[in-house]
N, C-alpha and C positions, 0 to 999 in steps of 0.2 A: 917459278909458278906465278909469282906476283907480277913479274914483267909480262909474262904471257897473258895473264888475265887482263892487265891494263891495255895491252895492245889489242886484244880481242874486243874489249868494250869500245876502244877508240875506233877500230875498224867497223864495228856495227853502227856506230854513230856517224862517222864520216861517209861510210858507204851505204847509208840508209836508202838512197835512191835505187840501189841494186838489191840490197838485202830485204827490204820490205816486199817488193814483188816476188823475190825468191821464197820468202817465208809464206806468203799467201799462196804461191804455187804449190809448195809442199803440202799445205793444209788441204788445198783443193784436190791435189792428186790423191791423197789418202781418202778424201771424201768421195771422189768420183771413180776410184778403182773398182769397187763392187759392181756398179752398173755396167762399166766397161767389160768386166769379166763375164757378167751375165749375157751381154750381147755376143761376146766371143763364143760362149757355149752354145748359142743358137745359130752358129755358122756365120757370124759376121767376121770379117777380117779386122785386123788390129786398127788400121788407120780409119776406115769408115766407122767403126764402133766409137773410137775416140772423138771423131768429128761430130757424129750424131749426138753423143752425150753433151759435148761442149755447146753445140747449137741449141739444144733444148735448155741447157742451163743458162746460157746467155740470153735466150729469148725470155725465160722466166724472170731473170734478174732485170732485163731491160724493160719488160712490161710493167713489173712492179715499180721499178724506179721512175718510169714515165708517169704512172698514176700518182706516185707519192710526190714527185716534184710539182705536178699540177695542183695537188691539194695544198702543198706548202706555199705556193704562190698565192693561192686563194686565202689562206690564213693571214698572210702578210697584208693583203688588200683589205680584208675585213677587220683587221686588228684595231684601227682607230675607232670603229663603231663600238668597241667594248670598253672604251675609256671611262664613260660615265659610270658603268656598273663597277669597274675596278675602283674608281675613286670612292664610291659609296661604301664598298667593303673595307677599304683602307681606313676610311673615317670611322667605321664601326669598330675597328680594332684599336684605334687611338684611345689613350686614356683621357679622362675628363680634364679640361683646362685648369680647373681649380683643385685638382688632386695633388697629393704630395709628390708623386713621380713627375708630373708636369712641371711643378715648381723647381724640383731639383735639376731637371733637364734644362730649364731656362737659365738657372744660375750657372750651370756648367758652360752653356753657350756664351754667356756674357764674359766668364773668365777666359775662355778661349780667345774671344775677340780682343780682350785687353792684352793677353800674352802675345798674340800675333801682331798687335800694333807696335810693340817695342822694337823688334828687329827691323820693321819697315821704317820707323823713324830714324834708327841708327843708319840704315842703308841710305836713306835720302840725304841725311846730313853729310855722310862720307862722300857721296856723289857730288854734292854741291861744292865741297871743299876741293875735290879733285879737278873740277872743271873751271875753277876760277883762273883768271889770267887771259892771255891773248888766245884767240882761237886759231887753230892750225889752218893753213891754206888747203883748199880742196883741189886736187888734180883729177882731171877726167882720164879714164883708162879706156882705150879702144877695145871693143869686143867684136870678135869675128865668129859668125855662126856658120858651122859646117854641117852639111847634110849628113844624117846618120846613114851608115851602111846597113843594108837590109838583105835578108835571104828568105827563102820560101818557108823554112821552119819557123823563123821569128814572125813572119806575116801570119802564118797559120795559128801560132800561139796567141798572137794579139787578137785574131778573129774569134777564137774560142774563149778568150778571157780567163776567168777563174776555173773553167772546166778543163783547161789544157793539161794541168798537172795530173788530176785524177784519170783523165783519158789516156795519158802516156803510161801511167802506172798500170791501168787495166790492160793495155796492149801488151806490156811486158809480161804481166801475169799470165795472159792467155798463151803467149809463146812458150814461157817456161812450163806451163801446165801441159801443153801438147807434147813437148819434148819428154817430160817425166812420165806421162802416160804411155807414150809410144815406146820409150826406151827403158821401161821400168826394170826389166830383167838385167839389162846392162848396168844400170845404177846399182841394183842389188848385188851383182857380182863384184863390182868395184868396192862396195862397202864390205863384202866378205873378204876380199883381198886385203883391205886395209886393216880390218879388225880380227880376221881369222888367225893368221900367223900359225899355220900348222894344225888348226882345229877346224877343218873344213866342214865336217859333218855337224858338229855341235853348233857352229856359227850359222850354218844354213838353216837348221831347224829353229834356232833362236830368232833369227831375223825374219823368217817366214811367219813364225808365231807372233812376233812383235808387230809386223806389218798388218796381219789380220786383226789383231786385237785393237791396234790403233785406228785402223779403218772403221772397224765396227763401233768403237767408242765415238769417234768424230761424227760418223753418220747418225748414230742415235742421238748425240747431243744436238746436231743440226735439226733432226726431226722433232725432238722435245722442245727446243727453243722456238722452232717454227710453229709447232702446235700451240705453244703458249701464246705467241703473238696472234695467231688466228683466233683462238678462243677469247683472248683479251679484247681484240678488235671487235669481234661480234658482240661481246658484252657491252662495250662502249657504244656500238651502233644502237642497241636496244635501249640503253640508258638515254640516248639522245644527244651524245657528244658529237659535235660537227667533225667531219673528216676523220672518221674512225680508222680508215685504212692506214693513214700515216702513223697513227699511234700504235696500231698493231705491228706494223713493220719495225718501228722504232723499239717496241718492247722485245721483239724477237732478236734484234741486233744487240740491244743493251743487256740482254740476259747472258751474253757471253762475257760481260764485264763482271768479275767476281764481287760479291757482297753488295755493292751499291748499284749495279746496273738495273736490276729489276725494280729497285726502289725509285730510281730516277725515271724509269719508264712509266711508273704510276703517278709520279709527282707532276709530270708535264701535262697530261690530260686533266688532272685534278685542278691545276692552275687555270687551264682553259675553261673548265666548267665553272670555276668561280668568276671568271670574266664574262662568260656568256649568259649564265642563268642568274636570276635575281636572288635566289635563296641558297641554302647550303645542302639541299637534299641530293642533288646530283653528285656533288663532290664526295659526300658520304657513301653513296652507292659505288662510286669508282674505287674508293679505298677498300670497301668490303669485297668487291670483286677481285681486287689485287690480292688481298689477304687469303681468300679462299683458294684462288688459283695457285699462288706461290706455295702455300702450306701443303696443298694436295700434291703438287708436282714434286716438291723437294722431299717429302716424307713418304709418298706412296709410289708414284710413277717411276722416279729416277732409281730408287733402290731395286725395283723389280727389273728394270731394263738393263742397267749397267752397274749394279752394285750400290751399296750404301754410300760409297765415296769414290773419288777418282784415283785414289792411291797417292795423292799429293797432300802433304800436310797443309793445314790452314795458314800457318805462318809463311810457308813457301809460296802459296798462292798470293798472299797479300804482298810479299816482297817482290814477287815476279810482276804483279800488276804495276807496282810503282816503278820497277826497273824498266820494263818495256814501254810504259807510258812516257817515262823520261827520255828514253832513246828515240822512240818512233812516234810519240804523240798518241792521238786517239786510235789509230790503227794498231799500235802496239798494245794499247789497253784492251782492245777487243781480242787480239791474238794471244794475250798473256797466258790464259789457261791452256789452250791447245798447245802452244809452244812449250809450256812447262811440262805437260804430259808427255810430249815427244821427247824432251830431254831426259825425263825420268825413265822412260822405256829404253832409251839408249843406254843409260847408266845401268839398267837391270841386265841387259843382254850383251853389252860390249865391255869386256874386262877393263880396258884402258879408261873407261868413263864410269867406273863403278862408284866413284865419289859422288856423282850426281844423284844416284838413288839414295845414298846416305843423307845428302843435304836436302833433297826435295821430297823424299818418300815419307809416308806417315806410319810405316811399319817400325816397330821398335828396333833400334840398331843393336841393342844388347839383348841376349836371351834372358828369360826370367831368372835363371840361377845366377847369372852375372849381375843383373839388376839387384837381386836380393843381397848378394854378397857385397856389392859396392856400397849399398846403403848401410850395411852392418859395419863395413870398414869406416864409413863416415860417421859412425856413432849416431845413427838415426834409426833406432829400432822401430819407431812408429811407422815410418814410411816403408820399412822392410816388411812389417806386419801387413800393411795395406797391400803391398805387392802379393804377399802370400794369400791374403783374403780374396783379392781379385782373381788369382789363379784358381783357387779352390771353388769359386763360383761356377767355373766352366769345366773343371776336372774333378776327379775323385781325390780323396785324401791320400790314397796310395800313390797316385800320380804326383801329388804335391811332394810326398816324401822322396819318390824315386827321381823326379825331374828337377826339383828345386833344392830341397834340404840336403840330401846326400851329396849332390854335386858341389853345393856350397861348402859342406864339411870337407870334401876332398880338396877343394881349392885352398881352404884354410890350412890343411895339413901340408900341402905343397909349399905354400908361402912360409909356413913355420919351419919347414925343412931347410929352405934357402935363407932363413932369417929375415924375411920381409914382413913378418908378423910378430909383434912382441907379445909377451905373456899376458899383459893386462888387456890388450885389445882382444886377444883370443878368449880370455875368460869372459869378457863382456859379451862377445859373440855367442859363445856356448850357452850362456845364461839366457840370452834372448831366444835362441832356438829351443832351449828346454821349455821355456814358458809357452812358446808357440805349440810345441808338441803336446803339452798338457791340455791346452785349449782344444786341439784337434782330437785328443782322446775323449774329452767331454762330448764333442760333436759326434764321434763314432758311437758312444754309448747312447746318445739321444736317438740316433738313426736306428740303432738296433732295437731299442725299446719301442720305437714307433712301428718298425716292421713286425715285431712280435705281437704288438697290440692289434695290428691289422691282419694278423694271421699269415704274414708273408715271410716268416722266419724258418720255413721248413728246411732250407738248405744249410742251416747252422747245425753243428753237432750239439747234442745235449751235453751239459757239463758232466753228468754222471757217466755218459758214454766215454768221454775223453778221459775221465778219471780212471775208469776201468782199464783203459789202454795205457795209462801212464802219463806222466807230466813231461812238458817240454822245457828244457833249460836253455835260456838265452844268455850267452856269455860274451862280453867284449874282450877282444884280444889285447887292447891297451886302454888306459883311462882317456877320458876326453871325448873325442868324436865317436869312437866305437860305442861308448856308453849311451850316447844319444840315439844311435841307430838301433841299439838293443831295445831302448824304450819304444821306438817306432814299431819294431817287429813284435814286441810283446803286446802292444795295443792291437795290432792287426790280428794276432792269433787269438786274443781274447774276443775280438769282434766276431770271429768265426766260430766261437764256442770252444776253443781249445784251452786247456788249463796250462798256461805258460807261466814260468817263473823267471823273473829278471834277477841276474846275479851281478854283483859288483866285481871289478877286477881284483884279483888276488893271486896268491901263489898257486901253482898247479896242483900240489898235493891237497891243499885246502879245497879247491874247486872239485877235484875228483872225489874227495870224501863227501862233499855236499851232494854231488850228483848221485853217488852210490846209495847214500842214505835217503835221498829224496825220491827214490823209485822213478827217476827220469829215464825214459826210453829213447828220447831224441834230444840231441844237443845241437843248438844253432849257435854258431860262432860268427861274430862280426869282425871283419878285418878290412881296413882301408888300405889298398896297395899303394905304394910298395912298402911303406914303413912297417906295417903290421904283418907282412908275409912271414918273416922268421918265427914270430910268436904263434901264428896259426899253424905252421908246419910242425913245430915241436909239440904244441898242445895236442894236435891230432894224433901224433904217434904215441904220446904218453897215455892219453885217454883210451885208445884202442888196446894198448898193452895191459891196462889195469881194469878197465870196465868193458870187456869185449861185447857185451849184449847191447851196448848203446849205439844207436845210429847217429852219425855226425853229418850235419849240413853246414858248410862254410860259405858265408856270403862275402865274396870279394867284389865290392861295390864299384860299379862304373869302370870296370877294368877294360883297358883297350883290347879289342879282340873279342872272340866268342868264348863260350864256356869251356870248350876243349883247350884253348890256349891257357885259360886260368887253371884248368886241371893240371896241365903240364908244369905250371909254375910251382905247384905244391910238391911234385915229385912222386915217384912210385911208392914211397914208404908211407904215404898218407892215403888210406882208403876211406874217402869221404865223398859225399855228394857236393857238388860245387854249383853255386848260383852267383849271378852278377846283378840281380835286382831282387827287391822284396817280393815281387810277384812270383819269381822262380822259387824262392824259399818257401812261400806258401804252397806252391804246387808240389814241391818235394815233400813237405810235411803231410799234405793230403794223401799223397801216394803211399808214404810210409804207414800212415794210420790205416788206410784201406788195406794194405798188405797184412798188417797185424790182425785186422779184423777177420780177413779171410783165413789166415792161418789158425786163429783161435776157433773159428767155426769148423774148420776141417778137423782139428784135434778133438773137438767136442763130439763131432759125428763119429770119429773113429772109436772113442771111448764108449759111446752109446752102442 
């Protein structure tokens, strides 16, 4: 992998005369595909549609480029006239000659001169000693001047001068773009053939979706940046900055450069305003216009058009900008964000390149439960709590328990079974989770009190109603993780108005005695599979044999498969309701309570 990476980077650098036009052509093909498809839908053939779109695009680019180059030449011609104004502003920024800073600067200059004089004196003395003695005779060497060979390409390149390179690149880009637009289905099929490997349907849908998303993103980014340059140029025109067109076009181009592009696009006209105008008023207006535009587009327009972010992490964008700028210069800097987005989309849809999405994407590479568990393993309960707090801001407490805490406890039990987790680490982990559960319980109590104060607690059972129907016993199958899940379940039952009682693990006879004397009508048993399965199975059989009036609900948390498979694992000898999540347990309890209520109502009506 390392050798392949080095070879790929070397190929990108050495073959940049080919890869730069190819990358530009790929971006332009994604950008121009929507208008080509639109023309095809209105009965244009493929080649005329491609040529029409390219002619219009090249005409627009050529017209803007001609106008910008003319204004750029005019700025160069007029620049000497601004020298006096610049000198005045520079002098205004200089500190006073009798100030402490000026004195310190003068002292440093004198020290630098003295230090620089020492090596010069040593060098002069050495040269003088070296050249003492007789001088060597001088022999003349005949020189023959040969006429250089020339060809049409070299003559044409010399005629164009510095424009030869960009025009050559532009011609190659146009050829590549035409080929990609005309043969886009063939290129897509070849990509499917390379990446599909027996999954033709999935890869076809994935690449079609990726192409549409990428085309839409690039087109919207082009329109947003173009609109930014247009509005910024118009603002500069009304402020009075000379040659506003060139600054607007430059702002649109530089906005493709991440982080610093927009800032540079505002700094250049600000510097020109300082050179042209005598005061500071125009420069301040330019900075204000930049701030209003950039903040509005970044925080309002872009999130509405294509989401709050590109899907690429900030660090990846920064590293990509440095990487592509090092390889391909200014063109690579402008293409860095579109190329990075293209690579990330490839990583998302092509299995062989999935590592690109992990490296470049801004989505978390670990799910919340694994993040939470990892921080507890690292003995960092503060960050683990922060992860839980962030999760519960967007989800309910029940979702936190079901999607984060219970999976974490299951992971801990699995690691303990294979001896990857020692007892001390497990004890610290359980204590941290217990404290978090207590805090979540306080939050549930506050939410319930607030709902009752607002009159929104009609859906909760009144405690007296639940007491009349009996209590709910919540029992852990084993000490440790099952106890914490019982605490979660008891909290949620209390939150819904049920009278639930939390039991500690003990002998079966003792638990049965407490259940019988406590008038419990429902027993909820917590069992993390697979280690707690034998305890749950035997407990269910013994309770049903000794207290047949009790309804049993067994929670087999996050078990692979559905509830029916979990029910099969218990065996036919255990007649109990089975749930794989806290929500299912709550649903079973509500159903049992409702059934008891209807039965008592029926019996009362019969007696009457």
